[in-house]
Structure formats: structure tokens, C-alpha cells
N, CA, C and O atoms as a Maestro MAE file, in Angstrom:
{
 s_m_m2io_version
 :::
 2.0.0
}

f_m_ct {
 s_m_title
 :::
 protein
 m_atom[156] {
  # First column is atom index #
  i_m_mmod_type
  r_m_x_coord
  r_m_y_coord
  r_m_z_coord
  i_m_residue_number
  s_m_chain_name
  s_m_pdb_residue_name
  s_m_pdb_atom_name
  i_m_atomic_number
  :::
  1 25 36.458 55.120 123.967 1 A "ARG " " N  " 7
  2 3 37.894 55.146 124.183 1 A "ARG " " CA " 6
  3 2 38.379 53.777 124.646 1 A "ARG " " C  " 6
  4 15 37.639 53.022 125.277 1 A "ARG " " O  " 8
  5 25 39.620 53.473 124.326 2 A "ASN " " N  " 7
  6 3 40.181 52.221 124.801 2 A "ASN " " CA " 6
  7 2 41.268 52.506 125.849 2 A "ASN " " C  " 6
  8 15 41.558 53.663 126.153 2 A "ASN " " O  " 8
  9 25 41.855 51.454 126.387 3 A "ALA " " N  " 7
  10 3 42.841 51.602 127.459 3 A "ALA " " CA " 6
  11 2 44.048 52.421 127.007 3 A "ALA " " C  " 6
  12 15 44.593 53.200 127.789 3 A "ALA " " O  " 8
  13 25 44.469 52.251 125.757 4 A "PHE " " N  " 7
  14 3 45.602 53.028 125.259 4 A "PHE " " CA " 6
  15 2 45.282 54.519 125.283 4 A "PHE " " C  " 6
  16 15 46.105 55.330 125.710 4 A "PHE " " O  " 8
  17 25 44.092 54.875 124.827 5 A "ASP " " N  " 7
  18 3 43.678 56.281 124.838 5 A "ASP " " CA " 6
  19 2 43.708 56.846 126.255 5 A "ASP " " C  " 6
  20 15 44.195 57.954 126.483 5 A "ASP " " O  " 8
  21 25 43.187 56.079 127.193 6 A "VAL " " N  " 7
  22 3 43.155 56.534 128.588 6 A "VAL " " CA " 6
  23 2 44.574 56.728 129.113 6 A "VAL " " C  " 6
  24 15 44.854 57.721 129.785 6 A "VAL " " O  " 8
  25 25 45.473 55.788 128.812 7 A "SER " " N  " 7
  26 3 46.854 55.920 129.291 7 A "SER " " CA " 6
  27 2 47.528 57.150 128.692 7 A "SER " " C  " 6
  28 15 48.303 57.826 129.370 7 A "SER " " O  " 8
  29 25 47.238 57.442 127.433 8 A "GLN " " N  " 7
  30 3 47.812 58.626 126.791 8 A "GLN " " CA " 6
  31 2 47.280 59.915 127.414 8 A "GLN " " C  " 6
  32 15 48.028 60.874 127.604 8 A "GLN " " O  " 8
  33 25 46.005 59.931 127.727 9 A "ILE " " N  " 7
  34 3 45.411 61.104 128.374 9 A "ILE " " CA " 6
  35 2 46.030 61.318 129.750 9 A "ILE " " C  " 6
  36 15 46.355 62.446 130.121 9 A "ILE " " O  " 8
  37 25 46.191 60.232 130.508 10 A "LEU " " N  " 7
  38 3 46.806 60.351 131.837 10 A "LEU " " CA " 6
  39 2 48.243 60.862 131.730 10 A "LEU " " C  " 6
  40 15 48.666 61.691 132.536 10 A "LEU " " O  " 8
  41 25 48.991 60.376 130.747 11 A "ALA " " N  " 7
  42 3 50.369 60.840 130.550 11 A "ALA " " CA " 6
  43 2 50.386 62.319 130.175 11 A "ALA " " C  " 6
  44 15 51.242 63.069 130.642 11 A "ALA " " O  " 8
  45 25 49.448 62.736 129.338 12 A "TRP " " N  " 7
  46 3 49.367 64.148 128.946 12 A "TRP " " CA " 6
  47 2 49.048 65.012 130.164 12 A "TRP " " C  " 6
  48 15 49.650 66.068 130.357 12 A "TRP " " O  " 8
  49 25 48.098 64.559 130.982 13 A "LEU " " N  " 7
  50 3 47.755 65.309 132.193 13 A "LEU " " CA " 6
  51 2 48.959 65.427 133.122 13 A "LEU " " C  " 6
  52 15 49.189 66.482 133.712 13 A "LEU " " O  " 8
  53 25 49.718 64.359 133.252 14 A "ALA " " N  " 7
  54 3 50.919 64.391 134.095 14 A "ALA " " CA " 6
  55 2 51.918 65.406 133.555 14 A "ALA " " C  " 6
  56 15 52.525 66.156 134.319 14 A "ALA " " O  " 8
  57 25 52.085 65.426 132.239 15 A "LYS " " N  " 7
  58 3 53.042 66.343 131.609 15 A "LYS " " CA " 6
  59 2 52.648 67.802 131.810 15 A "LYS " " C  " 6
  60 15 53.509 68.683 131.828 15 A "LYS " " O  " 8
  61 25 51.366 68.056 131.959 16 A "GLU " " N  " 7
  62 3 50.873 69.424 132.104 16 A "GLU " " CA " 6
  63 2 51.115 70.022 133.492 16 A "GLU " " C  " 6
  64 15 50.920 71.221 133.688 16 A "GLU " " O  " 8
  65 25 51.535 69.203 134.448 17 A "ARG " " N  " 7
  66 3 51.850 69.732 135.790 17 A "ARG " " CA " 6
  67 2 53.044 70.659 135.664 17 A "ARG " " C  " 6
  68 15 53.997 70.352 134.949 17 A "ARG " " O  " 8
  69 25 53.000 71.778 136.345 18 A "LYS " " N  " 7
  70 3 54.065 72.778 136.231 18 A "LYS " " CA " 6
  71 2 55.342 72.346 136.946 18 A "LYS " " C  " 6
  72 15 56.446 72.594 136.459 18 A "LYS " " O  " 8
  73 25 55.191 71.710 138.082 19 A "ASP " " N  " 7
  74 3 56.335 71.293 138.891 19 A "ASP " " CA " 6
  75 2 56.821 69.914 138.432 19 A "ASP " " C  " 6
  76 15 56.024 68.992 138.262 19 A "ASP " " O  " 8
  77 25 58.139 69.785 138.234 20 A "PHE " " N  " 7
  78 3 58.695 68.528 137.736 20 A "PHE " " CA " 6
  79 2 58.427 67.367 138.689 20 A "PHE " " C  " 6
  80 15 58.088 66.269 138.245 20 A "PHE " " O  " 8
  81 25 58.576 67.596 139.987 21 A "GLN " " N  " 7
  82 3 58.324 66.532 140.964 21 A "GLN " " CA " 6
  83 2 56.860 66.086 140.911 21 A "GLN " " C  " 6
  84 15 56.556 64.900 141.032 21 A "GLN " " O  " 8
  85 25 55.970 67.045 140.729 22 A "GLU " " N  " 7
  86 3 54.552 66.710 140.611 22 A "GLU " " CA " 6
  87 2 54.299 65.883 139.349 22 A "GLU " " C  " 6
  88 15 53.485 64.959 139.361 22 A "GLU " " O  " 8
  89 25 55.000 66.217 138.261 23 A "GLN " " N  " 7
  90 3 54.890 65.424 137.034 23 A "GLN " " CA " 6
  91 2 55.284 63.980 137.300 23 A "GLN " " C  " 6
  92 15 54.595 63.056 136.867 23 A "GLN " " O  " 8
  93 25 56.394 63.780 138.013 24 A "LEU " " N  " 7
  94 3 56.849 62.428 138.332 24 A "LEU " " CA " 6
  95 2 55.831 61.689 139.192 24 A "LEU " " C  " 6
  96 15 55.541 60.516 138.957 24 A "LEU " " O  " 8
  97 25 55.295 62.383 140.186 25 A "ASN " " N  " 7
  98 3 54.297 61.765 141.059 25 A "ASN " " CA " 6
  99 2 53.081 61.307 140.260 25 A "ASN " " C  " 6
  100 15 52.573 60.206 140.467 25 A "ASN " " O  " 8
  101 25 52.623 62.151 139.355 26 A "TRP " " N  " 7
  102 3 51.456 61.798 138.538 26 A "TRP " " CA " 6
  103 2 51.786 60.606 137.639 26 A "TRP " " C  " 6
  104 15 50.981 59.685 137.504 26 A "TRP " " O  " 8
  105 25 52.973 60.626 137.025 27 A "ARG " " N  " 7
  106 3 53.357 59.526 136.127 27 A "ARG " " CA " 6
  107 2 53.453 58.201 136.871 27 A "ARG " " C  " 6
  108 15 53.101 57.153 136.330 27 A "ARG " " O  " 8
  109 25 53.927 58.248 138.105 28 A "GLN " " N  " 7
  110 3 54.065 57.019 138.890 28 A "GLN " " CA " 6
  111 2 52.707 56.413 139.227 28 A "GLN " " C  " 6
  112 15 52.615 55.215 139.495 28 A "GLN " " O  " 8
  113 25 51.670 57.211 139.218 29 A "GLN " " N  " 7
  114 3 50.330 56.719 139.539 29 A "GLN " " CA " 6
  115 2 49.634 56.065 138.338 29 A "GLN " " C  " 6
  116 15 48.661 55.333 138.512 29 A "GLN " " O  " 8
  117 25 50.121 56.322 137.146 30 A "ILE " " N  " 7
  118 3 49.452 55.827 135.937 30 A "ILE " " CA " 6
  119 2 49.324 54.299 135.917 30 A "ILE " " C  " 6
  120 15 48.229 53.802 135.652 30 A "ILE " " O  " 8
  121 25 50.391 53.528 136.184 31 A "PRO " " N  " 7
  122 3 50.226 52.063 136.132 31 A "PRO " " CA " 6
  123 2 49.146 51.540 137.085 31 A "PRO " " C  " 6
  124 15 48.371 50.658 136.713 31 A "PRO " " O  " 8
  125 25 49.091 52.065 138.287 32 A "GLY " " N  " 7
  126 3 48.072 51.632 139.241 32 A "GLY " " CA " 6
  127 2 46.666 51.978 138.785 32 A "GLY " " C  " 6
  128 15 45.738 51.185 138.948 32 A "GLY " " O  " 8
  129 25 46.514 53.159 138.216 33 A "LEU " " N  " 7
  130 3 45.201 53.566 137.702 33 A "LEU " " CA " 6
  131 2 44.775 52.682 136.532 33 A "LEU " " C  " 6
  132 15 43.614 52.287 136.429 33 A "LEU " " O  " 8
  133 25 45.729 52.380 135.656 34 A "MET " " N  " 7
  134 3 45.409 51.532 134.511 34 A "MET " " CA " 6
  135 2 45.061 50.114 134.964 34 A "MET " " C  " 6
  136 15 44.160 49.482 134.411 34 A "MET " " O  " 8
  137 25 45.773 49.626 135.961 35 A "LYS " " N  " 7
  138 3 45.485 48.281 136.479 35 A "LYS " " CA " 6
  139 2 44.055 48.211 137.015 35 A "LYS " " C  " 6
  140 15 43.335 47.245 136.760 35 A "LYS " " O  " 8
  141 25 43.653 49.246 137.762 36 A "LYS " " N  " 7
  142 3 42.284 49.288 138.283 36 A "LYS " " CA " 6
  143 2 41.267 49.352 137.147 36 A "LYS " " C  " 6
  144 15 40.216 48.715 137.212 36 A "LYS " " O  " 8
  145 25 41.577 50.110 136.125 37 A "LEU " " N  " 7
  146 3 40.666 50.242 134.988 37 A "LEU " " CA " 6
  147 2 40.488 48.915 134.256 37 A "LEU " " C  " 6
  148 15 39.384 48.575 133.831 37 A "LEU " " O  " 8
  149 25 41.574 48.176 134.114 38 A "LEU " " N  " 7
  150 3 41.542 46.947 133.318 38 A "LEU " " CA " 6
  151 2 41.042 45.732 134.097 38 A "LEU " " C  " 6
  152 15 40.760 44.692 133.501 38 A "LEU " " O  " 8
  153 25 40.930 45.851 135.404 39 A "ASN " " N  " 7
  154 3 40.441 44.720 136.218 39 A "ASN " " CA " 6
  155 2 38.950 44.783 136.414 39 A "ASN " " C  " 6
  156 15 38.377 43.914 137.071 39 A "ASN " " O  " 8
  :::
 }
 m_bond[155] {
  # First column is bond index #
  i_m_from
  i_m_to
  i_m_order
  :::
  1 1 2 1
  2 2 3 1
  3 3 4 2
  4 3 5 1
  5 5 6 1
  6 6 7 1
  7 7 8 2
  8 7 9 1
  9 9 10 1
  10 10 11 1
  11 11 12 2
  12 11 13 1
  13 13 14 1
  14 14 15 1
  15 15 16 2
  16 15 17 1
  17 17 18 1
  18 18 19 1
  19 19 20 2
  20 19 21 1
  21 21 22 1
  22 22 23 1
  23 23 24 2
  24 23 25 1
  25 25 26 1
  26 26 27 1
  27 27 28 2
  28 27 29 1
  29 29 30 1
  30 30 31 1
  31 31 32 2
  32 31 33 1
  33 33 34 1
  34 34 35 1
  35 35 36 2
  36 35 37 1
  37 37 38 1
  38 38 39 1
  39 39 40 2
  40 39 41 1
  41 41 42 1
  42 42 43 1
  43 43 44 2
  44 43 45 1
  45 45 46 1
  46 46 47 1
  47 47 48 2
  48 47 49 1
  49 49 50 1
  50 50 51 1
  51 51 52 2
  52 51 53 1
  53 53 54 1
  54 54 55 1
  55 55 56 2
  56 55 57 1
  57 57 58 1
  58 58 59 1
  59 59 60 2
  60 59 61 1
  61 61 62 1
  62 62 63 1
  63 63 64 2
  64 63 65 1
  65 65 66 1
  66 66 67 1
  67 67 68 2
  68 67 69 1
  69 69 70 1
  70 70 71 1
  71 71 72 2
  72 71 73 1
  73 73 74 1
  74 74 75 1
  75 75 76 2
  76 75 77 1
  77 77 78 1
  78 78 79 1
  79 79 80 2
  80 79 81 1
  81 81 82 1
  82 82 83 1
  83 83 84 2
  84 83 85 1
  85 85 86 1
  86 86 87 1
  87 87 88 2
  88 87 89 1
  89 89 90 1
  90 90 91 1
  91 91 92 2
  92 91 93 1
  93 93 94 1
  94 94 95 1
  95 95 96 2
  96 95 97 1
  97 97 98 1
  98 98 99 1
  99 99 100 2
  100 99 101 1
  101 101 102 1
  102 102 103 1
  103 103 104 2
  104 103 105 1
  105 105 106 1
  106 106 107 1
  107 107 108 2
  108 107 109 1
  109 109 110 1
  110 110 111 1
  111 111 112 2
  112 111 113 1
  113 113 114 1
  114 114 115 1
  115 115 116 2
  116 115 117 1
  117 117 118 1
  118 118 119 1
  119 119 120 2
  120 119 121 1
  121 121 122 1
  122 122 123 1
  123 123 124 2
  124 123 125 1
  125 125 126 1
  126 126 127 1
  127 127 128 2
  128 127 129 1
  129 129 130 1
  130 130 131 1
  131 131 132 2
  132 131 133 1
  133 133 134 1
  134 134 135 1
  135 135 136 2
  136 135 137 1
  137 137 138 1
  138 138 139 1
  139 139 140 2
  140 139 141 1
  141 141 142 1
  142 142 143 1
  143 143 144 2
  144 143 145 1
  145 145 146 1
  146 146 147 1
  147 147 148 2
  148 147 149 1
  149 149 150 1
  150 150 151 1
  151 151 152 2
  152 151 153 1
  153 153 154 1
  154 154 155 1
  155 155 156 2
  :::
 }
}
């Protein structure tokens, strides 16, 4: 898998959260997680 695939999976996981606020919280974490992955 490449970084794009990982970002898409993280976005999909965020979308699967039932609560809208939880979805937002998960989405806000994606850039930080990707930064750690790419460094």
C-alpha cells in the first residue's frame, strides 16, 4: 500500500463512525497520522 491508500482507508474509517462529531474528530487526526507515517 502507498500513502494515498492509507489516507483513503483512514478517511473511510472516519466516515464509518456513527456520531457526526466523532467523524469530525477522526478526520482531524488524519493529517497528523499521515505526517508521522511519511516521516
